[in-house]
Structure formats: structure tokens, C-alpha cells
Backbone as numpy.savetxt, mean C-alpha at the origin, in Angstrom:
# Nx Ny Nz CAx CAy CAz Cx Cy Cz
27.93 1.83 -8.66 26.92 1.57 -9.46 27.37 0.11 -10.63
26.40 -0.43 -10.26 26.42 -1.73 -11.32 26.06 -1.88 -12.74
27.06 -1.60 -13.43 26.35 -1.51 -15.21 25.10 -1.88 -15.73
24.16 -1.37 -16.14 23.19 -1.81 -16.60 23.71 -2.78 -17.64
24.56 -2.61 -18.42 24.57 -3.25 -19.85 25.22 -4.95 -19.28
25.66 -4.87 -18.37 26.77 -6.17 -18.22 25.19 -7.39 -17.37
24.59 -7.06 -17.58 23.41 -8.33 -17.00 22.07 -7.93 -17.58
21.14 -9.06 -18.03 19.99 -8.86 -18.40 19.08 -7.63 -18.12
18.22 -7.43 -18.03 17.47 -6.00 -17.51 16.63 -6.58 -16.96
16.46 -6.88 -15.29 15.90 -7.51 -14.43 15.36 -6.08 -13.69
13.92 -6.46 -13.07 12.97 -5.52 -12.56 12.84 -6.84 -10.66
13.18 -5.76 -9.96 13.02 -6.30 -8.82 12.15 -5.41 -8.03
11.53 -6.09 -6.91 10.17 -5.09 -5.96 10.91 -5.79 -4.59
10.86 -4.24 -3.83 11.06 -4.49 -2.04 9.92 -4.05 -1.12
8.81 -5.06 -1.05 7.70 -5.15 -0.63 7.85 -4.99 0.89
7.01 -5.24 2.01 6.50 -5.34 3.13 5.83 -4.61 4.25
5.70 -4.52 5.13 4.77 -4.35 6.28 4.73 -2.84 6.62
4.25 -1.94 6.63 4.19 -0.22 7.19 5.44 -0.42 8.19
6.41 0.75 8.23 7.65 0.89 8.92 8.50 -0.17 8.92
8.70 -0.88 7.97 9.72 -2.16 8.20 10.78 -1.57 7.55
10.72 -0.48 6.97 12.21 -0.31 6.31 12.59 0.22 5.27
11.24 -0.04 4.26 11.34 0.03 2.75 12.08 1.21 2.16
11.60 2.05 2.95 12.12 3.83 2.04 13.69 3.57 2.13
13.92 3.68 3.28 15.71 3.50 3.21 16.35 2.81 2.98
15.91 1.26 2.57 16.77 0.23 1.80 16.44 0.92 0.53
15.52 1.49 0.09 14.97 1.63 -1.37 15.92 2.18 -2.12
16.28 3.79 -1.52 16.89 4.42 -1.99 18.45 4.17 -1.87
18.84 3.25 -0.75 20.26 2.83 -1.05 20.72 1.77 -2.34
19.70 0.88 -2.67 19.57 -0.32 -3.40 19.26 0.59 -5.31
18.42 1.33 -4.78 18.75 2.36 -6.25 19.24 2.79 -7.05
20.19 3.60 -5.48 21.56 4.12 -6.14 22.63 3.20 -6.62
22.60 1.91 -5.84 23.49 1.09 -6.06 23.45 0.24 -7.31
22.07 0.08 -7.57 21.90 -0.65 -9.20 21.78 0.02 -9.95
21.68 1.53 -9.93 21.18 2.63 -11.47 19.44 2.26 -11.29
18.76 2.44 -10.40 17.11 2.18 -10.66 16.55 3.28 -10.63
15.65 3.53 -10.66 14.41 4.45 -10.22 13.30 3.60 -9.42
12.28 4.13 -8.66 11.85 3.70 -8.00 10.15 3.83 -8.73
9.11 3.13 -8.57 8.18 3.09 -8.95 7.47 2.48 -7.91
6.83 3.75 -7.22 5.84 3.39 -5.69 4.93 2.37 -5.83
4.57 1.47 -4.84 3.80 0.51 -5.00 2.61 0.96 -3.39
2.24 2.09 -3.33 1.26 2.84 -2.29 0.47 3.42 -2.78
-0.79 2.57 -1.89 -1.71 3.63 -2.52 -2.22 4.33 -1.73
-1.65 5.07 -0.98 -1.47 6.49 -0.20 -0.81 7.69 -0.64
0.82 6.87 -1.19 1.45 8.13 -1.21 0.75 8.75 -3.07
0.43 7.93 -3.73 -0.43 8.69 -4.67 -0.84 10.35 -4.94
-1.26 10.44 -3.47 -2.12 11.51 -3.01 -1.25 12.67 -2.93
-1.48 13.57 -3.33 -0.93 15.04 -2.72 -1.97 15.80 -1.66
-0.72 16.23 -0.94 -1.56 16.58 0.11 -1.40 15.80 1.65
-1.61 14.47 1.37 -1.45 13.30 2.45 0.03 12.65 2.52
0.92 13.77 3.02 2.51 13.59 3.38 2.90 12.67 4.63
2.50 13.54 5.52 2.81 13.24 7.01 2.00 11.35 7.28
1.14 11.54 7.03 0.33 10.36 7.13 0.87 9.20 6.59
1.49 9.54 5.36 1.58 8.23 4.42 3.07 8.13 4.28
4.13 8.34 5.35 5.62 8.39 5.30 5.97 8.54 3.80
5.47 9.64 3.52 6.04 9.93 1.63 7.36 10.34 1.95
8.16 9.80 0.89 9.42 10.20 0.51 9.57 11.62 0.20
10.57 12.12 1.25 10.61 13.32 1.29 11.11 13.82 -0.07
11.76 15.49 -0.02 11.74 16.27 -1.15 13.34 15.77 -1.68
14.02 15.99 -0.50 15.45 15.06 -0.18 15.57 13.63 -1.16
14.91 13.34 -0.47 14.83 11.18 -1.00 14.73 11.33 -2.87
13.56 12.24 -3.01 13.32 12.09 -4.23 14.34 12.91 -5.22
15.05 13.65 -4.81 15.88 14.49 -5.22 17.48 13.45 -5.65
17.68 12.45 -4.42 18.41 11.40 -4.93 18.10 10.34 -5.62
16.71 9.60 -5.86 16.61 9.17 -6.71 15.17 9.30 -7.34
14.73 9.18 -8.43 13.81 9.60 -9.21 12.72 8.60 -8.59
11.70 9.13 -8.25 10.07 8.07 -8.02 9.25 8.64 -9.48
8.60 7.28 -9.36 7.43 7.64 -10.06 5.90 6.50 -9.15
4.92 7.72 -9.69 3.47 7.63 -8.84 3.36 7.50 -7.81
3.95 9.01 -7.14 3.82 9.53 -6.01 3.36 10.72 -6.30
2.93 11.62 -5.35 1.44 13.25 -5.76 1.57 13.02 -7.27
0.17 12.04 -7.33 -0.05 11.64 -8.92 -1.41 12.17 -8.89
-1.96 12.33 -7.93 -3.39 12.63 -7.69 -4.08 13.54 -6.51
-5.11 14.44 -6.86 -5.55 14.86 -5.79 -6.22 13.93 -4.36
-6.40 14.56 -3.43 -6.78 13.76 -2.29 -8.54 13.10 -2.84
-9.12 13.75 -3.19 -10.79 13.42 -3.69 -10.80 12.08 -4.89
-9.64 12.08 -5.24 -9.69 11.32 -6.81 -9.83 9.78 -6.80
-10.31 8.97 -7.19 -10.84 7.88 -6.98 -9.74 6.89 -7.62
-9.11 5.67 -7.60 -8.39 5.46 -7.90 -8.69 3.89 -8.14
-8.26 2.61 -8.38 -8.32 1.32 -8.42 -7.03 0.68 -8.88
-6.91 -1.09 -8.69 -5.71 -1.78 -8.68 -5.70 -1.71 -9.92
-6.84 -1.66 -10.80 -6.69 -1.76 -12.39 -5.94 -0.69 -12.81
-6.19 0.67 -12.77 -5.65 2.06 -12.89 -4.19 2.06 -12.62
-3.65 1.56 -11.04 -2.78 1.55 -10.91 -1.40 0.57 -12.06
-1.91 -0.74 -12.34 -1.18 -1.07 -13.23 -1.02 -0.37 -14.47
-1.85 -0.20 -15.07 -1.84 1.02 -15.96 -0.89 1.76 -16.10
-1.23 2.69 -15.21 -0.24 4.02 -14.62 0.87 3.17 -14.48
1.52 2.26 -13.92 2.86 1.47 -13.64 3.30 0.96 -14.82
2.62 0.21 -15.60 2.97 0.05 -16.98 3.90 1.08 -17.74
2.85 2.57 -17.56 3.54 3.44 -17.94 5.27 4.07 -17.19
5.26 3.84 -16.53 6.26 4.05 -15.22 7.18 3.40 -15.70
6.90 2.19 -15.53 7.72 1.08 -16.35 8.93 1.05 -17.85
7.94 1.41 -19.03 8.24 1.79 -19.93 9.38 2.73 -19.87
9.00 4.10 -19.53 9.65 5.02 -19.65 11.15 4.74 -18.71
11.03 3.64 -17.35 12.57 3.66 -17.28 13.17 3.14 -17.76
12.75 1.94 -18.41 13.24 0.83 -19.22 13.89 1.88 -20.75
13.02 2.90 -21.11 13.44 3.12 -22.32 14.46 4.08 -22.08
15.09 4.58 -20.44 16.18 5.05 -20.54 17.02 4.70 -19.94
17.24 3.41 -20.11 18.17 2.40 -19.53 18.08 2.12 -18.12
17.38 2.37 -17.63 17.69 2.05 -15.72 16.75 0.99 -15.12
17.22 0.52 -14.65 16.66 -0.85 -13.87 15.17 0.02 -13.08
14.45 -1.42 -12.84 13.23 -0.61 -12.00 13.04 -1.27 -10.97
12.63 -0.29 -9.76 12.74 -0.80 -8.50 11.04 -0.42 -8.18
10.40 -1.82 -7.73 8.93 -1.25 -7.51 9.15 -1.45 -5.82
8.65 -0.50 -5.22 8.90 -0.36 -3.89 7.30 -0.11 -3.30
6.63 -0.76 -1.91 5.61 -0.51 -1.55 4.92 -1.33 -0.32
3.55 -1.40 0.07 3.16 -2.30 0.63 1.67 -2.50 0.54
1.47 -2.00 -0.78 -0.24 -2.37 -0.94 -0.08 -3.99 -1.77
-0.24 -4.62 -1.23 -0.41 -6.00 -1.80 -0.98 -6.22 -3.30
-2.25 -5.78 -3.18 -3.53 -5.92 -4.32 -2.76 -5.12 -5.46
-2.20 -3.76 -5.30 -1.32 -3.34 -6.57 -0.22 -3.98 -7.04
0.70 -4.81 -6.34 1.78 -5.47 -6.50 1.06 -6.35 -7.59
0.17 -7.43 -6.75 -0.66 -8.41 -7.81 -1.14 -7.89 -9.02
-1.76 -6.99 -9.19 -2.25 -6.25 -10.41 -1.17 -6.03 -11.42
0.08 -5.32 -10.49 1.33 -5.26 -11.50 1.63 -6.55 -12.18
2.03 -6.96 -11.46 2.51 -8.54 -11.90 1.51 -9.85 -12.65
0.82 -9.70 -12.28 -0.28 -10.68 -12.47 -1.75 -10.40 -13.32
-2.37 -9.37 -13.33 -3.23 -8.55 -13.87 -4.34 -8.90 -12.90
-5.55 -8.56 -12.99 -6.55 -8.97 -12.29 -7.72 -9.73 -13.10
-8.57 -10.03 -12.60 -9.80 -10.79 -12.62 -10.64 -10.08 -13.04
-11.55 -10.84 -14.17 -12.74 -9.94 -14.93 -13.89 -9.61 -13.96
-13.58 -8.67 -13.21 -14.11 -8.48 -12.55 -16.25 -7.40 -12.74
-17.02 -7.72 -12.03 -18.35 -6.69 -12.41 -18.19 -5.92 -12.58
-18.57 -4.95 -13.50 -18.85 -3.35 -13.03 -19.62 -2.84 -11.79
-19.28 -1.53 -11.27 -19.71 -0.84 -10.21 -21.31 -1.24 -10.12
-21.96 -1.34 -9.63 -23.44 -1.44 -9.22 -23.88 -0.01 -8.19
-24.18 1.06 -8.82 -23.81 2.08 -7.78 -25.43 2.04 -6.65
-26.61 1.50 -7.12 -27.45 1.41 -6.47 -26.83 0.39 -4.54
-26.09 -0.58 -5.05 -25.81 -1.45 -4.33 -24.89 -1.13 -3.58
-23.96 -0.20 -3.83 -23.06 0.60 -2.90 -23.90 1.62 -2.33
-24.92 2.25 -2.43 -25.60 3.05 -1.90 -26.32 2.75 -0.18
-26.67 1.16 -0.67 -27.44 0.62 0.22 -26.40 0.04 1.15
-24.79 -0.46 0.85 -23.76 -0.83 1.66 -23.51 0.35 2.67
-23.37 1.49 2.02 -23.09 2.58 2.44 -23.53 3.05 3.91
-25.14 3.18 3.13 -26.05 3.50 4.10 -26.22 2.79 5.45
-25.77 1.08 4.97 -26.16 0.63 6.21 -24.72 0.42 7.13
-23.71 1.06 6.93 -22.38 1.26 7.74 -22.61 2.63 8.26
-23.25 3.50 7.51 -23.82 4.72 8.54 -24.44 4.75 9.61
-25.69 3.65 9.38 -26.43 3.36 10.34 -25.42 2.01 11.70
-24.81 1.83 11.01 -24.39 0.95 12.39 -23.03 0.81 11.81
-21.86 1.32 12.48 -20.53 1.24 12.19 -20.03 -0.04 12.19
-18.99 -0.29 11.04 -18.40 -1.63 11.61 -19.51 -2.62 10.69
-20.46 -2.43 10.41 -21.39 -4.13 9.79 -20.74 -4.07 8.81
-20.70 -2.97 7.72 -19.69 -4.00 6.69 -18.35 -4.93 7.19
-17.93 -4.52 7.67 -16.63 -5.75 7.96 -16.94 -6.83 8.63
-18.10 -6.58 9.44 -18.53 -8.15 9.85 -19.15 -9.05 8.89
-20.11 -8.14 8.16 -21.29 -8.78 6.86 -19.89 -9.65 5.98
-18.89 -9.06 5.69 -17.44 -9.43 4.74 -16.80 -10.59 5.89
-16.90 -10.50 6.73 -16.05 -11.56 7.67 -17.14 -13.31 7.67
-18.10 -12.67 7.29 -19.11 -13.70 7.43 -19.25 -14.38 6.22
-19.08 -13.62 4.64 -18.70 -14.39 3.87 -17.71 -14.21 3.08
-16.88 -13.97 3.14 -14.76 -14.00 2.97 -14.05 -13.58 4.10
-14.33 -14.69 4.76 -13.19 -14.08 6.26 -11.57 -14.07 5.40
-11.35 -14.58 4.63 -9.52 -14.31 3.77 -9.54 -12.60 3.53
-10.49 -12.32 3.11 -10.87 -10.77 2.64 -10.79 -9.58 3.85
-11.58 -10.43 4.87 -11.78 -9.27 5.73 -10.53 -9.41 6.65
-9.90 -10.48 6.51 -8.52 -10.21 7.50 -8.03 -9.62 6.77
-7.48 -9.25 5.25 -6.68 -8.35 4.73 -6.99 -7.15 4.45
-8.55 -6.50 4.74 -9.16 -5.24 4.56 -9.76 -4.62 6.18
-8.75 -3.27 6.64 -9.41 -2.79 7.46 -10.78 -2.28 7.28
-11.61 -2.54 9.22 -12.71 -2.44 9.24 -13.43 -0.77 8.66
-12.19 0.48 8.58 -11.76 1.32 8.04 -12.24 1.89 7.04
-11.39 0.64 5.80 -11.26 0.42 4.61 -12.59 0.58 3.92
-13.71 1.74 4.01 -14.98 1.75 3.17 -14.65 1.13 1.40
-13.90 1.87 0.80 -13.72 1.21 -0.47 -13.57 0.09 -0.70
-12.68 -0.77 -0.26 -12.39 -2.05 -0.13 -13.65 -2.84 0.41
-13.90 -2.49 1.56 -15.29 -3.23 2.00 -16.21 -3.82 0.81
-16.30 -2.17 0.75 -17.56 -2.12 -0.53 -17.71 -3.12 -1.64
-16.35 -2.82 -2.22 -16.08 -3.58 -3.37 -16.08 -5.07 -3.38
-15.53 -5.53 -1.92 -15.68 -6.88 -1.95 -16.86 -7.51 -1.86
-17.70 -6.89 -0.71 -19.03 -7.49 -0.41 -19.93 -7.36 -2.11
-19.81 -6.15 -2.95 -19.93 -5.90 -3.97 -20.13 -7.00 -4.85
-18.77 -7.16 -4.91 -18.02 -8.55 -6.03 -18.53 -10.08 -5.55
-19.19 -10.15 -4.45 -19.46 -11.15 -3.45 -21.27 -11.31 -3.96
-21.99 -10.46 -3.95 -23.27 -10.10 -4.00 -23.36 -10.50 -5.73
-22.75 -10.38 -6.38 -23.07 -9.67 -7.92 -22.59 -11.44 -8.63
-21.59 -12.16 -8.02 -21.11 -13.22 -8.54 -21.33 -14.72 -7.83
-21.62 -14.17 -6.38 -21.79 -15.34 -5.60 -20.49 -15.90 -5.31
-19.38 -15.41 -5.53 -18.35 -15.82 -5.42 -17.15 -14.91 -4.15
-16.18 -15.11 -3.32 -15.84 -14.01 -2.66 -15.07 -13.70 -3.66
-14.61 -12.80 -3.39 -13.34 -11.74 -3.79 -12.22 -12.39 -3.78
-12.00 -13.36 -2.61 -10.23 -13.91 -2.27 -10.64 -15.09 -2.84
-11.44 -15.88 -3.55 -11.42 -16.65 -4.09 -11.13 -16.21 -5.87
-11.77 -15.13 -6.18 -11.83 -14.74 -7.61 -10.30 -14.29 -7.58
-9.08 -13.71 -6.37 -7.76 -13.88 -6.64 -6.97 -15.20 -7.03
-7.82 -16.23 -5.82 -7.20 -17.34 -6.05 -7.13 -17.43 -7.27
-8.33 -17.85 -8.14 -8.30 -18.44 -9.51 -7.68 -18.06 -10.49
-7.25 -16.80 -10.03 -7.10 -15.71 -11.55 -5.38 -16.34 -11.62
-4.87 -16.94 -12.69 -3.48 -17.21 -12.84 -3.16 -17.10 -13.83
-2.00 -16.43 -14.12 -1.38 -16.16 -15.30 -0.05 -16.07 -15.65
0.49 -15.83 -16.55 2.01 -15.59 -16.80 2.23 -14.71 -16.12
3.69 -13.94 -15.90 3.69 -12.72 -14.92 3.72 -11.72 -16.01
2.67 -10.18 -16.16 2.93 -9.01 -16.87 4.25 -9.16 -16.83
4.71 -8.96 -15.79 5.84 -8.12 -15.17 6.44 -9.29 -14.76
7.59 -10.23 -15.42 8.54 -10.79 -14.41 9.36 -10.13 -13.45
9.56 -10.30 -12.27 10.52 -9.51 -11.23 10.81 -10.11 -10.05
11.93 -10.04 -9.59 12.41 -10.62 -8.15 11.54 -9.69 -7.30
10.64 -10.53 -6.21 9.73 -9.53 -5.02 10.66 -10.37 -4.05
11.21 -9.50 -3.16 11.87 -9.13 -1.95 11.01 -8.70 -0.82
10.69 -9.24 0.52 9.61 -8.90 1.46 10.81 -8.90 2.93
10.78 -7.20 3.07 11.51 -7.10 4.05 10.55 -7.16 5.36
10.29 -7.93 6.00 9.83 -8.69 7.33 10.51 -8.77 8.75
10.84 -7.84 9.21 11.64 -7.72 10.34 10.85 -8.58 11.48
11.57 -9.02 12.37 10.75 -9.79 13.36 9.86 -8.95 14.23
9.07 -9.69 14.91 7.78 -8.88 15.27 8.24 -7.63 16.41
8.83 -7.50 17.06 9.54 -6.51 18.23 10.42 -5.56 17.62
11.03 -6.08 16.59 11.57 -4.99 16.10 10.82 -3.91 15.08
9.78 -4.57 14.46 8.94 -3.77 13.67 7.88 -2.95 14.60
7.14 -3.78 15.58 6.53 -2.57 16.77 7.17 -1.35 17.08
8.76 -2.03 17.56 9.20 -0.79 18.15 9.11 0.64 16.94
9.40 -0.14 15.73 9.80 0.72 14.72 8.24 1.63 14.36
7.26 1.08 14.61 6.25 1.57 14.02 5.66 2.40 15.34
6.08 2.52 16.63 6.23 3.04 17.76 6.75 4.47 17.27
8.03 4.62 17.37 8.91 5.31 16.41 7.95 6.43 15.42
7.65 5.46 14.46 7.02 6.44 13.35 5.84 7.08 13.75
5.26 6.62 14.76 3.91 7.27 15.39 4.03 8.35 15.78
5.03 8.28 16.66 6.02 9.67 17.26 6.46 10.97 16.64
6.99 10.17 15.65 7.72 11.08 14.23 6.38 11.94 13.76
5.17 11.09 13.30 4.04 11.50 12.66 3.33 12.78 12.89
3.54 12.36 14.40 2.79 13.43 15.38 3.43 14.45 15.84
4.29 14.65 15.78 5.48 15.68 16.07 5.53 16.47 14.56
5.51 15.55 13.69 5.99 16.03 12.20 4.34 17.12 11.49
3.43 16.72 12.39 2.18 17.51 12.83 1.03 17.16 11.57
0.98 15.42 12.21 -0.39 14.89 11.29 -1.59 15.58 11.64
-1.65 15.89 12.58 -3.27 16.33 13.21 -3.06 17.94 12.40
-2.42 18.80 12.00 -2.84 19.81 11.17 -2.96 19.61 10.06
-2.40 18.71 9.59 -2.34 18.10 8.09 -3.97 17.49 8.14
-4.20 16.86 8.41 -5.72 16.15 8.61 -6.65 17.12 8.51
-6.31 18.05 9.70 -6.97 19.26 9.25 -7.61 19.91 8.39
-6.64 20.18 7.70 -6.20 20.90 6.66 -7.18 20.29 5.29
-6.69 18.97 5.40 -7.89 17.94 4.21 -8.88 17.88 4.48
-9.22 17.75 5.54 -10.59 17.71 6.12 -11.69 19.46 5.48
-10.55 20.60 5.76 -11.02 21.79 5.82 -10.95 21.97 3.69
-10.53 21.24 3.54 -10.28 21.82 1.57 -11.03 20.75 0.97
-11.15 19.39 1.41 -11.67 18.55 0.51 -12.73 17.73 1.07
-13.29 17.94 2.60 -14.67 17.32 3.33 -13.78 15.92 3.76
-14.88 15.45 4.80 -14.41 14.54 5.75 -14.67 13.03 4.77
-15.17 13.43 3.76 -15.48 11.96 3.06 -14.91 11.06 2.10
-13.72 11.75 1.75 -12.40 11.12 1.05 -11.96 10.16 1.57
-11.61 9.10 0.72 -10.93 7.98 0.76 -9.72 7.97 1.87
-9.04 8.60 1.57 -7.63 8.44 2.16 -7.81 8.85 3.52
-8.69 9.86 3.99 -9.03 9.86 5.29 -9.41 8.88 6.21
-9.76 7.38 5.54 -9.88 6.39 6.02 -8.88 5.81 6.11
-7.66 6.16 5.90 -6.19 5.01 6.13 -5.95 5.45 7.93
-5.04 4.36 8.02 -4.46 4.34 9.38 -3.89 5.53 9.47
-3.87 6.07 10.47 -3.49 7.57 11.10 -4.45 9.05 10.75
-4.93 8.62 9.79 -6.23 9.77 9.26 -7.02 9.45 9.91
-7.54 8.17 10.03 -8.81 7.83 10.51 -8.66 8.19 12.42
-7.93 7.87 13.16 -8.06 7.89 14.34 -7.79 9.57 14.68
-6.98 10.34 13.54 -6.90 11.33 13.95 -8.03 12.41 13.51
-9.24 11.64 12.79 -10.43 11.87 12.44 -11.41 11.87 13.62
-10.88 10.85 14.10 -12.16 10.59 15.44 -11.70 11.51 16.70
-10.36 12.12 16.82 -10.35 12.89 17.90 -10.60 14.34 17.59
-10.71 14.60 15.89 -11.02 16.05 15.28 -12.54 15.95 15.72
-13.33 14.66 15.55 -14.78 14.73 15.98 -15.15 14.51 17.23
-14.35 14.38 18.06 -14.47 14.03 19.53 -14.75 13.10 19.90
-14.26 11.87 19.43 -14.83 10.65 19.45 -13.68 9.82 20.10
-12.45 10.62 20.43 -11.25 10.20 20.79 -10.81 11.08 21.38
-10.15 10.90 22.53 -9.25 11.91 23.50 -7.91 11.96 23.26
-7.57 13.03 22.95 -6.10 13.32 22.70 -5.20 12.20 23.59
-5.09 12.00 24.58 -3.78 11.38 24.99 -4.27 9.70 24.52
-5.14 9.51 23.98 -5.46 8.56 23.83 -4.55 8.32 22.08
-4.48 9.40 21.50 -4.23 9.03 20.39 -3.20 7.92 19.91
-1.99 8.48 20.03 -1.06 7.78 19.82 -0.92 6.36 19.99
-1.55 5.43 21.17 -2.01 4.35 21.33 -2.42 3.71 19.91
-3.99 4.88 19.85 -4.72 4.08 18.98 -4.35 4.05 17.16
-3.54 4.66 17.13 -2.50 4.94 16.04 -1.77 3.91 15.62
-0.83 3.40 17.11 -0.19 2.13 17.01 -0.39 1.17 17.13
-1.98 1.13 17.61 -2.80 -0.44 17.28 -3.12 -0.69 15.93
-3.42 0.46 15.39 -4.42 0.21 13.98 -2.91 -0.23 13.03
-1.93 0.81 13.44 -0.34 0.61 12.47 -0.43 -1.41 12.81
-0.16 -1.26 13.45 0.09 -3.23 13.99 -0.80 -3.89 13.44
-2.40 -3.54 13.39 -3.37 -4.38 12.84 -2.74 -4.45 11.27
-2.98 -3.36 10.88 -2.56 -3.08 9.13 -1.41 -4.19 8.66
-0.20 -3.71 9.89 1.37 -4.55 9.51 1.10 -6.24 9.45
0.27 -6.45 10.51 -0.26 -8.08 10.22 -0.95 -8.46 8.87
-1.74 -7.48 8.65 -2.55 -8.17 7.16 -1.53 -8.07 6.09
-0.90 -7.03 6.06 0.58 -7.30 5.05 1.12 -8.07 4.75
1.23 -8.36 6.25 2.13 -9.92 6.21 1.33 -10.91 5.90
0.32 -11.21 6.30 -0.63 -12.22 6.07 -0.22 -11.97 4.02
-0.59 -11.30 3.83 -0.71 -10.84 2.35 -0.01 -11.44 1.53
1.20 -10.64 2.04 2.78 -11.20 0.93 3.12 -12.37 1.49
2.70 -13.21 2.38 3.60 -14.80 3.05 2.58 -15.42 1.99
1.63 -14.97 1.41 1.00 -16.31 0.07 1.07 -15.60 -1.15
1.91 -14.73 -1.51 1.66 -14.13 -3.18 3.03 -14.94 -3.48
2.87 -15.84 -4.44 3.78 -16.72 -5.30 5.18 -15.90 -5.55
6.37 -16.79 -5.18 8.00 -16.10 -5.41 8.35 -15.21 -5.05
8.11 -15.22 -3.51 8.32 -13.80 -2.67 9.37 -14.25 -2.36
10.56 -13.74 -1.64 11.89 -14.28 -1.11 11.67 -13.13 0.03
11.65 -13.98 1.39 12.03 -13.31 2.32 13.00 -13.00 3.21
13.29 -11.77 3.60 14.50 -11.24 4.24 14.07 -11.00 5.85
14.78 -11.28 6.88 14.63 -10.54 8.53 14.88 -9.31 8.26
16.09 -8.75 7.63 17.00 -7.39 8.15 17.49 -6.79 6.24
17.42 -5.55 6.30 17.50 -4.64 5.19 18.91 -5.19 4.35
20.01 -5.46 5.54 21.33 -5.43 4.69 21.21 -6.73 3.76
20.55 -8.32 4.51 20.84 -9.55 3.92 20.21 -9.34 2.18
18.92 -8.29 2.30 18.04 -8.03 1.38 18.61 -7.57 0.52
19.76 -6.57 0.84 20.41 -5.58 -0.23 21.69 -6.34 -0.92
22.05 -7.33 -0.32 23.21 -8.15 -1.10 22.85 -9.08 -1.66
21.26 -10.05 -1.58 20.84 -10.77 -2.42 20.71 -10.07 -3.53
19.69 -8.63 -3.31 20.04 -8.28 -5.02 21.44 -7.61 -5.73
22.14 -7.09 -4.84 23.56 -7.19 -5.34 24.35 -8.47 -6.56
23.82 -9.48 -5.51 24.43 -10.73 -6.12 23.46 -11.31 -7.56
22.04 -10.91 -7.57 21.41 -11.25 -8.68 21.81 -10.04 -9.56
22.03 -9.32 -9.63 22.44 -7.91 -10.74 23.84 -8.38 -11.16
24.35 -9.30 -10.50 25.99 -9.44 -10.88 26.53 -10.83 -11.61
25.46 -11.68 -11.55 25.11 -12.67 -12.65 25.27 -12.94 -13.52
């Protein structure tokens, strides 16, 4: 372990598309530099959603302390602003114990909120939200089409099934007349938490092979049964069930997707999500890109030894 006192306190983030290998790499790096992990994953926050979120196992969490995992019940509402507040507290706790902080995940908006804060967004308009959700219920996919027409950059980053973010993006545009992507672009400030952000971005063929393997592991690990249990206990309308993997299993359980089509449906949805993540992180300021885990780990090690 590199002694903490030997260098100035330095925060690192390991980010990247789903299935890129962040979890294994983060565990190795955290043990090497004496860090604790602050999750930056919008789905691993939720209890009971384990298989479909590729959540760190109990054994992995025993190796390295994790924060902001299993924080909420599956039906809880959450936001990037609240994430920044919760992450602030976790970071303060880690640093108070003279440990390094390693932020790990693939939720780009959460990372941005943590690093730079968020723009002064308008408050929720419940009547507008109900109208938007009613439109989606009448015509599936209409909200994503509407967002694409007014804010193509946001539509590229938000999945058609992600109703929470679709509604918010359309709400912000309706109330302000400005696309939410432009609000984000205009919002510039000194970093709230200066950190070295490392993007793990494997070549496309390697990433797609890892995605295919992850789909197999999740299905063999009980993704369908997990989704069924969550639906029975919490209902079918919670936000987490709109996430990649869960959304496709819900289609299976509702009878709109054949069982033999499920693996490919999850693979294709995951691949699309990974593309959106890569697009997001490519536009983030001050991000260092690495094609493989070993070179990324070496870069962090070198920075710690300065």
C-alpha cells in the first residue's frame, strides 16, 4: 500500500461504460493505494436490485469498504443533486479517517454533479409530469421522440425506457425554453472536488464480448427471478425496473418478449447504453482515457508516488 501521508490527499475516479471492468480494477487499485470506494452508479444505490446492477458482492465489499451501495429501498426517488450531497458526506467520512477516495461508476450525471454541482433547475411541475406520463402511456416511445426533436444531445444520452430522466429533460425544456443539455453546457464552475478522472474505455469488440458474457452471467445468476420478486413486492412502476436488463425481463414477464429473445434483447439494450456512456464521458472535461485496466492502474500508481 502506498502510504497516505507520503503524498498530498488526492481523489481519483474510475469511470466508463457498463461491463468495461471497473469493479475488478477498482478493487485492485483501492487495495493498492489505501482507498475506499464511493459508488457513482444510479442503480447500485437500491437494495434488492442486485443481479441486474452487477453490484459488488459481499466478498468484494469485505475486501474494500464501499459507500452509497444499498442505500435505498427500490421505490425511493433519488436525484443527482441528492447524490452529490450523499457523496459529499461519504467523502468527508473517508478523508477524516486518512484514507484516499476512489469514485467508481458509470453514471455520468452523478459524476458531474459531484465534481461541478448542478445548474439552478426549475422545480418539479406535477401537472406537467402527469401529462407527459399520460402521453407515454398512450403512445410508447413518444417522450423519447419529443426529446429528440427539442434536445438531440440529451436524447442521445437518455434511454427510451428511462422515464425519470426523459420527463425531467422535457420538463426543464418546457419550463425554461432551453434544452437541459444546454443548461449543463453553460454550467461552469471551479470543481467542488478536484479529482483525477480515469476513463476505462476498452475497444468496441472487447467491450461487446464482455457485455455478452455479463448477460449470460446475469441470466444464470437469477435476473428473471429477481425481477419477478421485486415486481411482486414493490409493483411494476418503480424507476429501477426501467433500467437496462430489468426492462427487458419485464417485457418477458408481461408476455411481450419471447424467452429465447431475452438474451439478445438485453445485449442490444446494454450495448446502446454503453455507447451513450462513452459519448457522455468523452465530453467531460479533464478525463484521461485508457484502453485497458493495467495502464490505468499504472497511471494512478504513478500519480500517488509524485
